C-alpha positions, 0 to 999 in steps of 0.5 A: 444521493445518499452519502452512506452509499455512495461510500459504500460503493466507494469502498467496494471499488476500492477493495473488490469485495462486498465483505470488506466494504461491509467491514469498512462502513460498519454494516451487514452485507444485507444492508450494502446490497439494499444500498446498491440496490436504491443507487440503481433504482435512483440512477435508472441503470444497472451498475454491477456485473457477473464477471465469472465468480465476481462482480464487476461494474457496468458501464453506467457503474464506472461512470458513477465512480467518478460523480460518487468520489467528487460528491463524498470529497465534497461533502468531506471538505465542507464537514472539515470546513465547519469542524475545523476550530474543533479538537480532535482525536489523533489521525492514525496513519498506517505505514509499512516499514520499508516505506516508513523512510522513503515516503512517510516523511514526505506524507508527514510533512504534507499533513503538516502542512495542511493540518498544522495543529492535528496531532498525529498517531503513527502505526508500522505494518504490513499492507496486509495488516494495514488493510484490516485495521482500515476495515476495522477503523483502527487507522484513519488512512494507509500507505499501501502496496497494490497492483498497478491494475487496482483501483484502491486509495491514492496514487503516489508513485509507480515503484519496481521490485529490486534485488539487492545486497549490502554494499559491502556484498564481498567479505574476506575470509577468516585469515584476510586473504582472499575475497569469497564469492559474491553474495548473488552467486551462492548456492544455495542462494541466502534469501532475506525476505520481507513477510510471505505477504509481501508481494516481493517475496512470493514473486522471488520464491515463485521466479527462483522455482520456476527456474530451478534455482537453489536458495534457502529462506535465511530469514524473514521479516516485517522490519526494514531495518532488520532486513537491511541490516542483515544485509549490509553484514553479507548475510543475503540478497533481498527483494524490495520496492525501489524507493525502500533501497537505502544508505548502505545497499546496493542494486543487484544487476545481474540477469540471471534472477527473476524479473520482480513485479511492479507495484503502486504505492498509494494512500488509502483512506477509511471509508467513515473518515477522521474529522479533518482528514477526508477525501478530498484531503486524500485527493490534494496529497496525493497529487502535491506528492506526485508533483513534488517527486517529479 
């Protein structure tokens, strides 16, 4: 089977979109369609089925996913072995700012163990922008948040959303005589959230709207440092992944706030991989990360 066609097939499975698969592999959608047709001819089976307006995988298509990942992984591993002595450009890693403290250092440590002489470059942005950068070949791999039912990337950890506030949530009044109300009891609620494309931003707003609870978005930002600094000053509450909660923040155990969704944190690799970092290495790092965190 053609390795490039298998890469395109995997890109479709991971993104759920032939448009993104075409962007990631730097091909036209018609070229991708021709590749998929050849795969169907080689396997002798239909690989895709209409699901409403979208395309899904047939049973045979689902079976091919496993083989495709293994074949591409073995191909990348072989190339990596024979090019190990060569000088490669920096490995560009994308990471959302909120995972820069909790996930990124461990990933860097694992990469350094596997590729001790490889230079690295780190780009921080939200998952939405990092996906675009993967599509455009601007990053080689990225730490992303995905929905738990998606196939994208290699799993690092299951996580859940939590409401948080500054550890010093009770602020003294100007005369320093009495405490004010808790920030989570304020009316309206003051929210300090990540940008609107963050899953927890939309879930928080949607949940509060359904409760009919008054709120105001005091600030939204892509910077975890800015958000956490404002929370520590008692400027409001926020919604974020449990793994992003750090020093100076408390989880709000308060049933009146709406529930937040669960998410998966994954490591996604560009379909056209960096010479020293293919899907085989991503799979190995994923396994080691999960093993070390349990």
